[in-house]
C-alpha positions as CSV (number, residue, x, y, z in Angstrom):
1,M,119.2,74.8,114.3
2,A,119.5,73.9,110.3
3,R,116.0,74.4,108.7
4,L,114.9,71.1,107.3
5,P,114.5,70.9,103.4
6,R,111.2,71.1,101.8
7,Y,109.5,68.0,100.7
8,F,109.6,67.3,96.8
9,V,108.2,64.6,94.8
10,E,108.6,64.5,91.0
11,G,105.4,65.4,89.6
12,Q,103.3,66.0,92.9
13,P,101.5,69.4,93.0
14,Q,102.2,71.7,96.3
15,H,99.8,74.1,97.8
16,L,101.9,77.2,99.5
17,I,100.8,80.3,101.4
18,Q,103.0,83.6,101.4
19,R,101.9,86.2,103.9
20,G,102.6,89.7,104.4
21,N,105.1,90.7,107.2
22,N,102.9,91.1,110.5
23,R,100.1,90.4,108.5
24,E,100.2,93.7,107.0
25,P,98.7,94.4,103.5
26,I,100.8,93.4,100.3
27,F,98.4,94.7,97.5
28,A,96.7,98.0,97.9
29,T,95.6,98.7,94.2
30,D,94.5,96.7,91.0
31,A,98.1,97.6,89.8
32,D,99.7,95.7,92.6
33,Y,97.7,92.5,91.7
34,S,98.6,92.8,88.1
35,F,102.2,93.1,88.7
36,Y,102.3,90.4,91.0
37,L,101.0,87.9,88.4
38,D,103.3,89.4,85.8
39,C,106.3,88.7,88.1
40,L,104.9,85.1,88.9
41,Q,104.1,84.2,85.2
42,E,107.7,85.0,84.1
43,A,109.4,83.4,87.0
44,A,107.3,80.3,87.0
45,E,108.2,79.9,83.2
46,R,111.8,80.4,83.6
47,H,112.0,78.3,86.6
48,G,109.9,75.4,85.5
49,C,106.6,75.8,87.7
50,A,103.1,74.9,86.4
51,I,100.6,77.1,88.2
52,H,97.4,75.1,88.6
53,A,95.3,77.7,90.8
54,Y,95.9,80.7,92.9
55,V,94.4,83.5,95.1
56,L,95.8,87.1,96.0
57,M,94.2,88.1,99.2
58,T,94.8,91.2,100.7
59,N,97.7,90.2,103.2
60,H,98.7,86.9,101.6
61,V,98.6,84.4,98.5
62,H,97.6,80.9,97.8
63,L,99.2,79.0,95.2
64,L,98.7,75.4,93.9
65,V,101.8,74.2,91.7
66,T,103.7,71.6,90.5
67,P,107.4,72.3,90.3
68,E,109.8,70.5,87.8
69,T,112.6,70.3,90.2
70,E,113.2,70.6,94.0
71,Y,114.7,73.9,93.1
72,S,111.8,75.1,90.7
73,L,109.5,76.6,93.3
74,P,112.0,78.3,95.7
75,K,113.8,79.8,92.8
76,T,110.3,81.1,91.2
77,L,109.4,82.7,94.4
78,Q,112.7,84.2,95.3
79,S,112.4,85.9,91.9
80,V,108.8,87.2,92.6
81,G,109.5,88.2,96.0
82,R,112.7,90.3,94.9
83,R,110.9,92.1,91.8
84,Y,107.7,92.6,93.8
85,V,109.1,94.1,97.2
86,Q,111.4,96.3,94.8
87,Y,108.0,97.6,93.2
88,F,106.2,97.8,96.2
89,N,108.7,99.8,98.4
90,Y,109.1,102.3,95.2
91,A,105.2,102.6,94.9
92,Y,104.6,103.3,98.6
93,D,107.9,105.0,99.5
94,R,108.7,102.3,102.2
95,T,111.8,100.2,103.0
96,G,112.4,96.9,104.6
97,T,110.7,93.3,104.0
98,L,107.3,92.7,102.9
99,W,107.1,88.9,103.7
100,E,106.8,87.0,106.9
101,G,109.8,85.0,106.6
102,R,109.8,81.7,104.5
103,Y,106.7,80.6,102.7
104,K,104.9,77.7,103.7
105,A,103.9,74.9,101.8
106,T,102.7,71.1,101.5
107,L,103.0,68.4,99.3
108,I,99.4,67.5,98.2
109,D,98.1,63.9,97.4
110,S,96.8,64.8,94.1
111,E,94.1,62.0,93.8
112,R,92.6,62.9,97.1
113,Y,93.2,66.7,97.8
114,L,93.8,68.3,94.1
115,L,90.3,69.5,93.5
116,T,89.4,70.1,97.1
117,C,92.5,72.2,97.6
118,M,91.7,74.0,94.3
119,R,88.2,74.8,95.8
120,Y,90.0,75.9,99.1
121,I,92.0,78.3,97.5
122,E,89.3,79.9,95.1
123,L,86.6,80.0,98.1
124,N,89.3,82.2,100.4
125,P,87.4,85.6,99.5
126,V,83.9,84.1,100.4
127,R,85.3,82.6,103.6
128,A,87.0,86.0,104.2
129,G,83.4,87.8,103.6
130,M,84.8,89.8,100.8
131,V,82.6,88.4,97.9
132,P,79.4,86.3,98.2
133,H,80.6,83.9,95.4
134,P,84.1,83.3,94.0
135,E,83.0,84.7,90.6
136,D,82.8,87.9,92.0
137,Y,86.7,88.0,92.9
138,P,88.8,88.9,89.8
139,W,92.5,87.8,91.6
140,S,91.9,84.2,91.4
141,S,91.9,81.4,89.0
142,Y,88.1,80.6,89.5
143,R,87.0,82.5,86.5
144,Y,89.4,80.4,84.3
145,H,88.1,77.2,85.6
146,A,84.5,77.6,85.9
147,R,84.2,80.1,82.8
148,G,87.1,79.8,80.4
149,D,88.4,83.5,80.8
150,E,91.8,83.5,79.4
151,N,94.4,83.2,81.8
152,P,98.3,82.6,80.4
153,L,99.5,82.1,84.0
154,L,97.8,78.9,84.5
155,T,98.5,75.1,83.6
156,P,95.3,73.2,84.0
157,H,96.2,70.0,86.0
158,S,95.3,66.6,84.2
159,L,92.8,66.0,87.2
160,Y,91.0,69.1,86.5
161,R,91.1,68.1,82.5
162,R,89.4,64.7,83.5
163,L,86.4,66.2,84.7
164,D,85.4,66.2,80.9
165,R,86.9,66.0,77.7
166,Q,84.6,68.9,76.2
167,T,85.4,72.1,77.6
168,D,81.9,73.6,78.1
169,A,81.2,70.6,80.2
170,R,84.1,70.7,81.9
171,Q,83.6,74.2,83.2
172,S,80.2,73.3,84.2
173,T,81.3,70.4,86.1
174,Y,83.7,72.6,87.9
175,R,81.1,75.2,88.8
176,Q,78.8,72.3,90.3
177,L,81.8,71.6,92.8
178,F,81.0,75.0,94.5
179,R,77.3,74.5,95.1
180,S,78.0,72.6,98.2
181,Q,80.5,73.7,101.2
182,L,83.8,72.2,101.8
183,A,83.8,70.0,104.5
184,K,85.1,71.4,107.8
185,A,87.6,68.4,108.1
186,D,89.2,69.1,104.7
187,V,89.5,72.7,105.4
188,D,91.2,71.9,108.8
189,A,93.4,69.4,107.4
190,I,94.7,71.8,104.4
191,R,95.4,74.4,106.8
192,E,96.9,72.6,109.4
193,A,99.0,70.5,106.7
194,T,100.2,74.0,105.1
195,N,100.7,75.9,108.2
196,K,103.0,73.2,109.8
197,A,104.8,72.2,106.5
198,W,103.2,68.2,106.6
199,V,102.3,66.3,103.8
200,L,98.3,66.2,102.9
201,G,97.3,62.7,102.1
202,N,96.4,59.3,103.2
203,D,98.8,56.8,105.0
204,R,100.0,55.2,101.9
205,F,101.1,58.6,100.4
206,R,102.4,59.9,103.8
207,E,104.8,56.6,103.9
208,R,105.6,57.1,100.3
209,V,106.7,60.7,101.0
210,E,108.6,59.5,103.9
211,A,110.7,56.7,102.3
212,L,111.5,59.1,99.6
213,S,112.7,62.0,102.0
214,G,113.9,59.9,104.9
215,R,112.0,62.1,107.7
216,R,108.4,61.8,109.0
217,A,106.1,63.5,106.9
218,S,103.0,64.3,109.7
219,Q,102.8,64.9,113.1
220,Q,102.0,62.3,115.6
221,A,99.3,64.0,117.6
222,R,96.9,66.3,116.0
223,G,96.4,70.0,117.5
224,R,93.7,72.5,116.8
225,P,94.4,74.4,114.1
226,R,94.5,78.4,114.1
227,N,92.0,80.3,112.3
228,D,93.5,82.7,110.0
229,V,92.8,86.5,109.4
230,N,91.4,87.7,106.1
231,G,90.8,84.1,104.8
232,G,93.4,81.3,105.0
């Protein structure tokens, strides 16, 4: 059976997950994380993907991106995957695939879920028990959004900029968002939509995507979402 094309709406962000094959590690040293980010920055600039948020976990990656065209995201990840697998296999004297099939992605209703999805992504190391606070984890976009650390990979989304006109106040407002836990319903919704490649948004947003894509954008009956290992 032919695979369905991925959802794409111009100007609309997407949340994606790419996992290591059999949930095996894809990063082992700081050099691995740094090289992946270098590959991602180069590929995103070349193919037209604005990266808004990310976290690199031991065995998977989360990205929040807005692709310019329907080809921008797959070409970006194809380029990153090719370069990084070659690097990783050479560094660790291995052969074969590194990734678990296709990446999984969901189209995001930005007004409802953009900031929630950013928090979801940057809180992954906390949910995994790796660090007590997202600021303690070096391989995510949190320090850029919350402290203003330089990060040439990132393009701040307009909704993040809208938190405040002043940079310091914007970062302070963003930090305040992390004082409360994400609602379980939001965590479940993000996980389910991404893992099952549905659209994440309200009925009006899903109807709009369905009209543009000509196919259903959500499942008819909601199932119990599967918990992930090492965050999710």
